[in-house]
N, C-alpha and C positions, 0 to 999 in steps of 0.2 A: 409377223417379223419372226425371229430369228429367237429361240427361247433363252442362248446364249445373253444375247441385250437385251430382251426382257429380264431378265433375273440380274441381272451389270444396274439395268434402271431401278432396279424394284429394290440393290440394293442399299443403293446415292440417297433412294427417299429412307431405310432408315433407321443411316448414318446421317445423317441431315438435319438433324432435332432446330424446333423453331423456339425461337427467344419469343417472347411479350408482345404484339402489341408490331406484328409484320404486315402482312396484307395478303389475300388470298388473291390467284392468279386470272382464274376467267371471273370470278367477280369483281365489278371498280369497284374502288374502297372512296368516301368520302374526303379522307386526305389530302391536300394539296403540302404542296413547298411552300419552305423557309423561301423570304424574295431574294433572288439570288442565288439559291443552291438548286444543285440537277441533281438526275436521277437518274443513272444509264442501269440497263435491263440489255441483258443478253438471255433467251427460252430457244430452248432446243425440243420441236413438241413430233410424236410417229403417231402416224394411225394406220393401221390395217381396215382396211374392210374388201367385203367378202359378199354383199350383199343388199340388195336398195331393198327399197318399200311398193308392192302398190294392195293401194285399199287395205291399210294398216297387214296387211302377213309379207312374212318377209319374201322379195326377192331376187334370181340369177338380177346379177350385173346387165348394164348394154352394153351392144356388140359385141357378144361373145368373150368381153371377161371374163378370166374365173374367179380371179382376186387379184385387189389394186393396196398400194399403201403412196402415206405422201410423208414426208418430211421435211416439216419448215422452220427456220431459224429467222425469232423477228429483235429483232434490233429495236427498242426503244428509248426515245431518251426527253425526260423529260424535266420543263424550266420551272421556277415560279416566280412569275410574272410577279405576283405580288404576293402576301402572308395567307391574301385568301384567295389565289388566281396562279393556275397552274396551265399548263401547255406542251402539248411535246404533242410527237409524230412517230408511227410504228413502223420501221422497215423492213417487211417481211421477206428471203429467198428460200422461195420452196420447191423440191425439188419430185415427181413424183411417180411411177411407172402404177401400168398394165401390165397384166399376164394374161396371155391367152393360149389356142392350144399350137396356134404358127410361133411364138415366141411372144419375145419380152417389147414394151413399144417404154418410153423414156422420154420426161421432159426435164428441165430447168428453167429457173428465170427471173427476175424479179417479183414478187408478186402484187396486191393491191396494196399501194400507198392509205396508213388511216393517217387524219391532222386531230385532238380531240384537244381540248378546253373545258378546266376544271370547275370553277366556282363553286365555295363553301358559305354558303350563305349566314352558316347558324351552327353552332356552338357552346356546351356549358362542359368544360374540363369537369366541374366538382363535381358534376351526376354522370358522367364520364359518355357525353352524346356531340356526333356532331350533326348534323345536314349539309346536304354542297346537291349540286345539279352540273349535267358534264350536256356539250353536242358537241361532236363526231363528223366528219365527210370521212368517205372510206372512197379514191381517184380509182379508177378503170386500167390501174398500171400494171397489170396483169398481159400475159398474154394466152389468152382466149381467140383467135382466129385458127379457123384452122382445123380446128382443136376440139375434141369434145371436152366435155368436163371432166373426165377422172385425170386428163390428161394436159388438161388446164392451169397455167400457173396465176390467173385470178378468174374475176365469178365476173365477167363481161359488162358488168354495168357501174355504175357510181350512187351510193349510199349516204343517208343523210340519217342521223339520228340525235334523240333527245333521252334524256337519264337522268330516274332519278334515286338521290343515295343517303343508306344512311346508316350510322354504325354505334352502338349498345356496351359499353361492359361491364354486364353484372358478375357478382361473383368468381370474383377473377378468372371470367370467360368475355371474348371477346365477337360478340353478335356483326355482321354483315347483312346490308341485304339492298340489292338495285330492281328496278322495275323499269323499262323503255319501252321506245317506239322506234323502229329504224327502218324509210320511205328509204324503200330500193327502185330502183327510177328503172326506164324501158330498153333494153339492148337495142343497142344501133345496129348489128350483126345477124338476131333471129326478123327484131320486132315484137319479141316475144318482152311485156313485162311483167315482172317479178312481185311474185304477193310480200305484201308488205310485213315484220316479222314486229309479234309481243313480245320483249324477255323479264323472263323473270330470275332472280337470281339470290338466294339465300345461302351466307355460309359463319363458319361459327366455326373458335379459338378455344383451345384448352388446354392445360400448363399437363407439365404429367409429373404431378410429385414438388419434389422440388428444386427441380433444374430448372434448365434453361430452354427444357424442352416442352414443344408445344405441338399437338394432333389438328390438324388443319381437317374439317370437309366442308364439301359445295356441294348447292343439290342446282341446276342449271337448268332450264326449262324456255321455247323454245315457241310458239303457233308461227307457223307461215301461213297467212293469206294462197287464196290459190292464186294462178298468173293466168296472168288474160292476154289477147294474140286480136289485132283487130275486132277487137269490142266483145270478143269472149272470151268466158272462163272458163278453160283448162281444166278436162277431166280428171285427168291424170298429174296432180300438184295439188302443194296443200301440205301440211303437217306440222304436230304435235312431237315434238322432244322431251325426255327429260334425262339427265346427267346426274352419276352419284361422282361427285371428288374425289375422294378422302387422297391427303397430302402431308408433307411432312418439310419444313423449316429448318435454318441454322441463321442464326443474325452476329454475327463478331461485329460488337459493337466500340468503338474507336471516341477520343477526345470531341469534344464538343458537337457533341450531338449527330456527327457521322455515323456510318457503320456499314460495314455488308454483307448481305443475303445471298442463302443458298438453300434454294426450294425446291420439290421433286414429288409427281403423283400421277396420280392413273385417273381420267374420268370415262367414268365404261355408262350406256346408255339403261333406261333402268325401264323406259316406256316410250313407245312409238307410236306410231302411230297415222297414218295418211298415205302420200307417193313420192316418193324419190326417188332417185333413178340410184340414188349411192348414200350409203351412214356407214363411217366409223362401228365396230365394233370395238372399236378399243383406242384410247388417243390416250401415251406415255410423254410426259412432258417434266425436263431437267433445268433446270440455269439458276440465275440471279440474276443480282442488282447490287448498284454502289450508290446511298446516299452520299453527297459532297457539296 
């Protein structure tokens, strides 16, 4: 990633303060929209990639690629079907580049569409906590045919997931946690059954002095089981990754509970073990959403 772009996005993060009780990006929260309300989001994510993992050690990227990058623009639309039930769709547009000694290859297009329903089953406003369950499906809509993973705009298979969500407010801070399981379907093009995922996330918001600013930090973890093909486990698969994601947000409150939120942050792997053909060194994100 070019240094001026990194500097500009970090500057955006520094200028984008968070008002209390916004929501983290990578950690799903248990909040639902009021009946008939909308939340429209736009997020831009840039990942720099220059290595993979082999038996927990850094390994070169496949296919003679020296480094690669991915830019994803997520358009996410949420709707309050009921006060305790929110549904949404995530529409990603992906652009990827891979650099080799022979030149640069690139590809762009629609990524994998995701649909999610979130049900808030318990809440205690006086004690400041809530719980919810979320179910999602990610469809194989991205382009993978004849493409290496570093240039594919999709994952090549359908995913289905269940997640349990928590939120606590204590001593001026808000804590979020989520734990989930992702069932990953067999790829039609290769016959590989990718390993399922266990996902663990923890996030916190803390106010900065008496201002409307909050610091946000997330710990995001994923355990990938080994892939299988033809009934046999593939040795060069399976991984555990934990990432730290500091960030900030700014909420412009409007009348009648409406608001506009701007946010920015950086996700950095802090623990990685196992086997993956490629893993981001960092992911910079910036964007926002409106509730109306």
